[in-house]
C-alpha positions in Angstrom: -56.4 21.1 -49.4 -58.9 22.4 -47.1 -60.6 25.7 -47.6 -59.0 27.0 -50.7 -58.8 30.7 -50.6 -59.9 32.8 -53.2 -58.8 36.2 -54.8 -60.5 38.9 -56.7 -60.1 38.8 -60.3 -61.5 40.4 -63.4 -65.2 41.4 -63.6 -65.5 41.3 -59.9 -65.5 37.3 -59.8 -63.3 35.1 -57.8 -61.5 31.8 -58.3 -60.2 29.4 -55.8 -56.4 29.4 -56.0 -56.1 26.3 -57.9 -58.2 27.6 -60.7 -56.0 30.9 -61.0 -54.5 31.0 -64.4 -52.3 34.1 -64.4 -54.4 36.1 -66.6 -52.2 39.1 -66.4 -49.0 37.4 -67.3 -48.0 38.9 -70.7 -46.6 35.8 -72.0 -49.8 33.7 -71.6 -50.9 33.5 -75.1 -47.3 32.5 -76.2 -47.0 30.2 -73.4 -49.8 28.2 -74.9 -48.1 28.1 -78.2 -50.2 30.6 -80.2 -50.6 34.3 -80.8 -53.6 36.0 -79.1 -56.8 35.2 -81.0 -55.6 32.1 -82.6 -57.5 28.7 -82.4 -56.7 26.0 -80.0 -53.1 24.8 -80.4 -51.8 21.2 -80.3 -50.3 21.9 -76.9 -53.7 22.8 -75.4 -55.2 19.8 -76.9 -52.7 17.6 -75.3 -53.4 19.5 -71.9 -57.0 18.7 -71.9 -56.3 15.1 -72.6 -54.3 15.1 -69.1 -57.1 16.9 -67.1 -60.1 15.3 -65.2 -63.5 16.2 -67.3 -65.3 19.2 -66.0 -62.4 20.4 -63.7 -61.7 24.0 -63.5 -58.3 23.6 -65.1 -59.7 22.2 -68.1 -62.2 24.8 -68.5 -59.7 27.6 -68.0 -57.5 25.7 -70.8 -60.2 25.6 -73.2 -60.9 29.4 -72.8 -57.2 30.4 -73.0 -56.5 28.2 -76.1 -59.3 30.1 -77.8 -57.7 33.3 -76.9 -60.7 34.3 -74.4 -59.1 35.0 -70.9 -62.4 36.7 -70.0 -64.1 33.4 -70.6 -61.7 31.7 -67.9 -63.4 33.7 -65.3 -66.9 33.3 -66.3 -66.6 29.5 -67.2 -64.3 28.5 -64.2 -66.5 30.4 -61.7 -69.6 28.7 -63.0 -67.6 25.3 -62.8 -66.6 26.1 -59.3 -70.2 26.5 -58.4 -71.4 23.5 -60.0 -68.7 21.2 -58.7 -69.1 22.6 -55.1 -72.9 21.8 -55.4 -72.8 18.7 -57.1 -69.3 16.7 -56.6 -69.3 14.4 -53.6 -66.5 15.4 -51.2 -64.4 12.9 -49.5 -65.1 12.8 -45.9 -62.4 14.5 -43.9 -60.6 16.0 -46.7 -61.7 19.5 -45.8 -60.7 19.1 -42.1 -58.9 21.6 -40.0 -55.2 20.7 -41.1 -54.1 22.5 -44.0 -51.8 20.6 -46.7 -48.9 22.8 -45.7 -49.1 22.2 -42.0 -49.7 18.4 -42.7 -46.3 18.2 -44.6 -44.5 20.2 -42.2 -45.8 17.9 -39.3 -45.0 14.8 -40.9 -41.3 15.9 -41.7 -41.0 16.9 -37.9 -42.1 13.6 -37.1 -45.2 14.8 -35.4 -48.9 13.3 -35.4 -51.2 14.5 -38.4 -54.9 13.9 -39.1 -53.9 11.6 -41.9 -50.6 11.1 -44.0 -50.1 13.8 -47.1 -51.0 12.3 -50.4 -49.1 13.0 -53.9 -49.5 11.2 -57.3 -48.1 12.7 -60.7 -47.5 12.2 -64.3 -45.7 13.9 -67.0 -47.1 16.7 -69.1 -46.3 18.0 -72.4 -45.5 21.8 -72.2 -43.4 21.8 -75.4 -40.9 24.1 -74.0 -43.2 26.6 -72.3 -42.7 27.1 -68.4 -46.2 29.0 -68.6 -47.9 25.8 -70.0 -46.1 23.7 -67.5 -47.2 25.8 -64.6 -50.9 25.9 -66.0 -50.8 22.1 -66.1 -49.3 21.6 -62.9 -51.7 24.1 -61.0 -54.9 22.3 -63.0 -53.5 18.8 -62.0 -52.6 18.9 -58.5 -55.3 21.7 -57.7 -58.1 19.9 -59.1 -57.1 16.5 -57.1 -56.4 18.6 -54.0 -53.0 16.8 -53.5 -50.7 17.9 -50.4 -47.7 18.5 -52.7 -47.4 20.1 -56.2 -44.5 18.5 -57.9 -43.2 20.5 -60.7 -42.2 17.7 -63.4 -39.0 17.7 -65.3 -40.7 18.3 -68.4 -38.6 21.3 -69.3 -35.5 19.1 -69.3 -31.9 19.7 -69.0 -30.8 20.1 -72.5 -29.0 17.2 -74.1 -25.5 17.6 -75.7 -25.7 18.3 -79.4 -24.2 15.0 -80.5 -25.2 11.8 -78.9 -24.3 9.3 -77.6 -21.4 10.7 -75.5 -18.4 8.7 -76.3 -14.9 10.5 -76.5 -13.3 12.6 -74.1 -13.6 15.7 -76.5 -17.5 15.4 -76.3 -17.2 15.1 -72.2 -14.9 18.1 -72.0 -17.2 20.2 -74.2 -20.1 19.9 -71.7 -20.9 23.5 -71.1 -21.5 25.6 -68.1 -25.3 26.7 -68.1 -27.0 29.3 -66.6 -30.5 28.8 -64.8 -31.0 32.6 -64.4 -33.5 34.3 -66.6 -32.8 33.7 -70.3 -30.4 30.8 -69.5 -30.8 27.1 -70.8 -31.9 26.1 -67.5 -34.2 28.9 -66.6 -37.5 27.2 -67.7 -37.8 25.3 -64.4 -37.3 28.0 -62.1 -39.8 30.2 -64.1 -42.3 27.5 -63.9 -41.9 27.3 -60.1 -42.3 31.0 -59.9 -45.6 30.8 -61.7 -46.9 27.8 -59.7 -46.1 29.6 -56.6 -48.0 33.0 -57.6 -51.0 30.9 -58.2 -50.7 28.6 -55.2 -48.9 30.9 -52.5 -49.7 28.3 -49.7 -49.0 25.1 -51.6 -46.1 22.8 -50.9 -44.1 23.0 -54.3 -41.2 20.7 -55.1 -39.3 20.8 -58.2 -38.1 17.7 -60.1 -34.5 17.4 -61.4 -32.3 14.5 -62.4 -28.9 13.6 -60.9 -25.7 14.2 -63.1 -25.3 10.2 -63.2 -29.0 9.8 -64.3 -28.4 12.3 -67.3 -25.1 10.6 -68.1 -26.6 7.2 -68.4 -29.1 8.6 -70.8 -26.6 10.5 -73.0 -24.2 7.3 -73.0 -27.3 5.0 -74.0 -26.8 2.9 -70.8 -24.2 1.8 -68.2 -21.9 -0.2 -70.1 -21.2 2.6 -72.4 -20.7 5.0 -69.4 -18.4 2.5 -67.6 -16.5 2.2 -70.9 -16.0 5.9 -71.2 -15.0 6.3 -67.7 -12.4 3.4 -68.0 -10.9 5.1 -71.1 -11.1 8.7 -70.3 -11.8 9.0 -66.5 -10.5 12.4 -66.1 -12.8 13.9 -68.9 -15.8 11.9 -67.8 -15.2 13.2 -64.0 -14.8 16.9 -65.5 -17.9 16.5 -67.6 -19.8 15.1 -64.5 -18.6 17.8 -62.4 -19.8 20.5 -64.8 -23.2 19.0 -64.9 -23.4 18.8 -61.1 -22.7 22.5 -60.7 -25.2 23.4 -63.6 -27.9 21.0 -61.5 -26.9 22.7 -58.3 -27.3 26.2 -59.7 -30.7 25.1 -61.2 -31.9 23.7 -58.0 -30.8 26.9 -56.0 -32.7 29.1 -58.5 -35.8 26.9 -58.1 -35.7 27.4 -54.5 -35.2 31.2 -54.8 -38.4 31.2 -57.2 -40.5 29.7 -54.4 -40.2 25.9 -54.4 -40.1 24.4 -50.8 -37.8 21.6 -51.8 -36.2 19.7 -54.6 -37.4 16.1 -55.8 -33.9 14.9 -56.7 -34.0 11.7 -58.9 -30.8 9.8 -58.7 -29.8 6.8 -61.0 -27.3 4.0 -60.6 -28.8 2.7 -57.3 -30.6 -0.5 -58.5 -31.6 -2.7 -61.5 -28.0 -3.9 -61.4 -26.7 -0.9 -63.3 -23.1 -0.7 -61.7 -21.3 -1.9 -58.7 -20.6 -0.1 -55.4 -17.1 1.2 -56.8 -18.5 2.6 -59.6 -21.4 4.4 -58.0 -19.2 5.9 -55.5 -17.1 7.4 -58.4 -19.6 8.2 -60.8 -22.8 8.9 -58.7 -22.2 9.6 -55.2 -19.6 12.3 -55.4 -21.5 14.2 -58.0 -24.8 13.8 -56.3 -23.6 15.4 -53.1 -22.0 18.2 -55.4 -25.4 18.8 -57.0 -27.3 18.5 -53.7 -25.3 21.7 -52.4 -27.6 23.7 -54.4 -30.7 22.4 -52.4 -29.4 23.6 -48.9 -32.4 26.1 -48.7 -35.2 23.4 -49.2 -36.9 22.2 -46.2 -38.8 19.6 -48.2 -36.1 17.9 -50.2 -36.9 14.3 -51.6 -34.6 11.9 -52.7 -35.8 9.4 -55.3 -34.2 6.3 -55.9 -34.9 5.4 -59.4 -35.1 1.6 -59.8 -37.6 -1.2 -60.2 -35.3 -4.1 -58.7 -32.1 -4.7 -56.5 -32.3 -1.5 -54.9 -29.2 -0.6 -53.0 -30.3 2.2 -50.8 -27.5 2.0 -48.5 -25.4 3.7 -51.0 -27.3 6.9 -50.3 -28.4 6.5 -46.8 -26.4 9.4 -45.5 -27.5 12.0 -48.3 -28.6 15.2 -46.5 -32.5 15.0 -47.3 -35.4 14.5 -45.2 -37.4 12.4 -47.6 -36.7 9.1 -49.3 -39.0 8.0 -52.1 -38.8 4.9 -54.1 -40.9 2.3 -55.8 -41.5 0.0 -52.8 -44.2 -2.2 -54.4 -42.0 -2.6 -57.5 -38.5 -3.2 -55.9 -39.9 -5.3 -53.2 -38.0 -3.0 -50.5 -41.0 -2.3 -48.0 -41.4 1.0 -46.2 -40.5 -0.5 -43.2 -37.0 -1.4 -44.1 -35.8 2.1 -44.7 -38.0 3.7 -42.2 -36.6 1.2 -39.6 -33.0 1.6 -40.8 -33.0 5.4 -41.1 -35.6 6.5 -38.2 -35.1 10.3 -38.8 -36.4 10.1 -42.5 -39.7 10.4 -43.9 -40.5 7.6 -46.3 -42.7 8.4 -49.6 -44.5 5.5 -51.2 -46.9 2.7 -50.5 -49.0 2.9 -53.8 -48.0 0.9 -56.7 -47.7 3.4 -59.5 -48.5 0.9 -62.2 -51.0 -1.3 -60.2 -54.3 -1.0 -58.5 -54.5 2.8 -59.0 -54.1 2.5 -62.9 -56.7 -0.4 -62.9 -59.2 1.3 -61.0 -59.1 -1.4 -58.4 -60.2 0.3 -55.2 -60.2 -2.6 -52.9 -56.6 -3.4 -53.9 -55.8 0.4 -53.5 -57.1 0.5 -50.1 -55.3 -2.3 -49.1 -51.8 -0.9 -50.4 -52.9 2.4 -48.3 -53.6 0.7 -45.1 -50.6 -1.5 -45.5 -48.4 1.5 -45.8 -49.9 3.0 -42.6 -49.4 -0.2 -40.8 -45.9 -0.3 -41.8 -45.2 3.0 -40.6 -47.4 3.3 -37.8 -48.7 6.3 -39.9 -45.6 8.4 -38.9 -43.2 10.2 -41.1 -45.1 8.7 -44.1 -46.1 10.5 -47.4 -48.6 8.3 -49.3 -47.4 8.4 -53.2 -46.7 6.3 -56.2 -43.2 4.9 -56.3 -42.9 6.8 -59.6 -44.9 8.5 -62.3 -48.3 7.0 -62.8 -49.0 6.6 -66.7 -50.1 9.8 -68.3 -53.4 8.5 -69.5 -54.6 7.2 -66.1 -58.2 7.9 -65.6 -58.9 10.8 -63.5 -61.7 9.0 -61.6 -58.9 6.5 -60.5 -56.8 9.3 -58.8 -59.8 10.8 -57.3 -60.7 7.4 -55.8 -57.1 7.3 -54.1 -57.7 10.7 -52.7 -61.1 9.5 -51.2 -59.4 6.5 -49.7 -56.6 8.6 -48.1 -59.3 11.1 -46.9 -61.1 8.4 -45.0 -58.0 7.8 -42.9 -58.7 11.2 -41.3 -62.2 10.2 -40.2 -61.7 7.0 -38.6 
């Protein structure tokens, strides 16, 4: 993102927004998994593994894990100065167009200097919204990506007894609260913390659809279909409760500052179920859950599949952006872009391919092919799903550089 603003912080120093760790947040030491003054906890060590070497986020986590919030300011400020002086900047990355304007224009179908870029992987927040927010700000801020994707790493809680089998288990699925203190409050809290540290970022919160959750809880489609055939009323009642809970969580995330919801739906590929089963167990409850996303302007529908994608099942969902693994499913960007001309397509990068291997020539070919397929309009360059958690930061920076070059020529 171009020209990251800075705000004053302790001892008269300032940090770019992507370096800000909410130093005044009273739960910060607990969020990192230890009392004030204790040594580095396991969660901080895990966060360090996920961050690029030398980045401001890494420096901040080192200092915070040692109970030294004052050191965050000193060390991160020094890191900013050294990186600004020594790190090669991608040509065109700090142009006139800010990330928010770029994404807004893409969704409006207007020309941009280059397509927005978003890549992501999972974090290990161990139940802490503060830790998830810190990892999100560090990862997406250090890489200067155009969207900040809050990962579903504070997941919807599993039922106490798995797998779900009998009607009594489906009927026992509870109504959950996404408000402060509720079982689903972690994601909205993480979104709020990210928004406080990145007021200009485009922030999307990731949730799974009711069907995607049910497929996990039943251990797969065959068991779910058997349950639906045996106890159809109970299964539908249970899915309805989950849909309402997801809708409430989405609404709370948007109220906390998210610009949109990244809604990951299941059952749309891989031969998991036929059209009738999806219509009964998927579509009805997707649309019910999506009612909670109405306030979002950057809602993204992710079609979670690696083969036999049936995107037609969800073509009329009320979302502006469609995301799927185009390189893995074999469904090219041009197919959905051509069939749904008002939608933005999100993909183009093989999440398990060149970006993971560090093959910059092949990655450049993927990026340029995505631009050719779409004419560079209504396109967000992204992986079709998460990249591996241990992907080299240098490979992600390489992707950023290649996309930046689109703006300069």
